[in-house]
N, C-alpha and C positions, 0 to 999 in steps of 0.2 A: 511462857507457853511451851509445852512440850511438843517435840516434833511427832510427826505422823509418818510412819513407814509401812510401805506395802509388804506383803508376805515375802516376796522375792528379795526385797531390800533387807528385811530382817534376817532371812536365811543367809544372804551374802555377807552381811556384817557380823553375824554370829558364827558363821562356819557350820551351822546345822542345816540339814535338809528341810524342805517344806514338810515332808512326812514327819520328821522329828519334831518340828514346831507344833504340828497338829496333835501328835502324840503327847507332848508335854502339856498341852492345854487340856487334852482329854483326861489325863491322869491327875490334873490339878496342880501340876508343877507351875505352870503359868495360869494365873487366875485373872479373870475379868478382862480378857483381850477384847478390845473394841471391835465394832463392825460398822461397816458402811450401811447406808439404807439398803443397798443391794445384798447385804449379808457377808460381804467380803471382809476378812480380818484386817484390822489396822493396829499396828504395833506403835507404842509410844516409846519415848526415850527411856522411861522407867523399865518398860518391858525389855528393851535392849540391854539395859544394865543387869537385869536378872539373867539374861541369856549369857552375858560375858561371865557372870559368877557360875552359872551352870556349866559353861564350857570348861572353866577351870576345875570344878568339882569332878565333872565327867572325865577330863583328861587325866586327872590324878587318881582315878579309879574309885571315887565314892559311888557306892550303890545307889540306884534310883530311889529306893525306899528312903534312904537317909537324906537324899536331896529333897524328897517330898516332905519329910519330917521337918527339915530346916525351913522350907518355904512356908509350911503350916505354922511353925513357931513364929516366924517373922510376921506373918499376917495377924497373929494373935496380939502383937503389940510389944512395947518396950519391956514389959515385965518378964518376957521370955529371953532377954539378952544373955543372961548367964547360962541358960540351957543351950542356946545357939553357940555360944563361945565354947562351951564344953564339947559339943558335937564337932565343931571345927578343930578343936585341940586333938580329939581322938583320931580325927582323919589326918591331921598334920603328922601325928606320931606314926600312923601306918605309912604315910608317904615317905617320911624320913627312913623308916626301916626298908622300904623298897628301894630307895635311893642308895642305901648302904649296900644292900644285896647287889644291885646293878653295878655299882662301882667295883665291887670284888669280882663280879663276872666279867666286867669290861677289862680290868687289869689282867685277869686270866687270858682273855682273848688276845690282848696286846702281847702278852708273853708268848703265846703260841705263834703269833705272826712273827715275832722277832726270831723264834726258833727256826721258822721256814726261811726267814731272810738270811740267817747264817748258813743255811744249806745251799743257797744259790750263789 
């Protein structure tokens, strides 16, 4: 049986705000979020797993449109696995390029700090 989590628990565990969770549901990134008889959202363990993935994708700079495309493909079924993999591969390549750039910029910063260390 999957767990049931309140919106505040889902927000806490995912690191997303309640507003972001509502937005993700509104745009279809999160689909079929359950509701109590009073209309309050209830998140399952599966929903939380999706949120962990969305956190990774967002934190690494994937555009919302690509995140939506990935979720849409996943809901279409196993026959889209190749397309989902390709989407993630393209994103991973962009992340790697960004990491390379950041490493170069970090090295430059550290060199500048060493320059000032030698002055003092």
